[in-house]
N, C-alpha and C positions, 0 to 999 in steps of 0.2 A: 864235255867240257873236255877238260885235258887229262891223260891218263901216262902213266909211266912205263906201263905192261907193252901196249898196243896190240891186246889181244883183238879178235875177230868180233866179238861183242860189241866193243867200243868204237870202234873204228870203221864197222860196214858203211854208216855215211859216209865217210872220206873214200872208202874204196868204189862206193856209187857214183859220187859225184866229188872229186876233188878240187874244184874252184869253191867247192863251198867255203861258205863262212863259218868259223870253226865256233865261237861261243857267243852267245849273248852277254851283255854288260851287265854288271850289279844291277844296275839303274834300270835296265830294259828288263831284267828278269822283277825286281821289284815292279814293274809297271804292269806288267802280265798277270802277277799274280796277284795285286789288289785287283783287276781288272776280274779276271774270274772269280773270286771270292766276291765280291760287290754285284756284279753282273750274275754270275751263271750258281753260285750258289757252293762255292770249292770250299771244303775244310780241310783238304789234307794235301800236303806234299811233301815228295820225298825228292831228293835231289840227288843224282847217278850220273851217269854214263858220259863217260868215262871216270875220272875217280876227284870228286869236288876238292880232296886235300889238295891236290895238285894246283889249285886255284888258288891266287896272291891275294885277292879279293872274297873267298870264302865268309869270313868273318862279316864283311860289311853285309855280304849278300844275308846269312843268318840274322844279323841283324836287323836291317829291313823288313824282311818277312815277319822276324820275331815282335813287331808290333804291328801288325795286319791285323786289325779288329774281324774277328767272324774265323779267321783262322786257325783252329785247335790244334792241329798236328804240322810236326816239322820234324822231318827224318831224312837219314845220309846212309845212301850206301857205297861204302868205300872198300878199296882191297888193302887198306889199313897200313900200306909202307910209311905213310908219313903220319898217322893220324898221333902218333905218339907226343908229337912236336906242339901238337895245338889243342887238343881233346878237350882241357881245362877251361881254356877259352872259348869252346864253339859250348861246350855246357852252360857259361856263366852266359851266353849270348843267345841261348837259347827258350827262352820263358815257355815255351807253348811243353817241351818235353826233355829238361835237361839232365834227370837220370838217363834217359834212352837216345843221346845221340850216337852208344857205341854199338847199339842193340844189336844191332844184324851184323857187325864186321867178319864173326868169329863165325856162323852159323850153316852147318853144313848144309848147301842147296840140293841135297841128291836124298 
């Protein structure tokens, strides 16, 4: 996913393969997760890598994943730079964990 920071963590794939297609579409993400839930028993998803809040279609992705039967947990990791603009919308559209959409934003990883 896109990110404003351009740090090595999120850009590693692009550095290894500059011609790689950037991101899956919201539809592709929905189909992939639905397949993994139905066929392989996936129950948890975390949106990450770049920053999911940099995507214009983030709410669409959350809505698509939020209605998948069998998916119990939907979380997100972000750098928090644009989070303030949309946290209420994301929380309302995440029926899996509306109270925890920003739980990991400010947690010290060390």
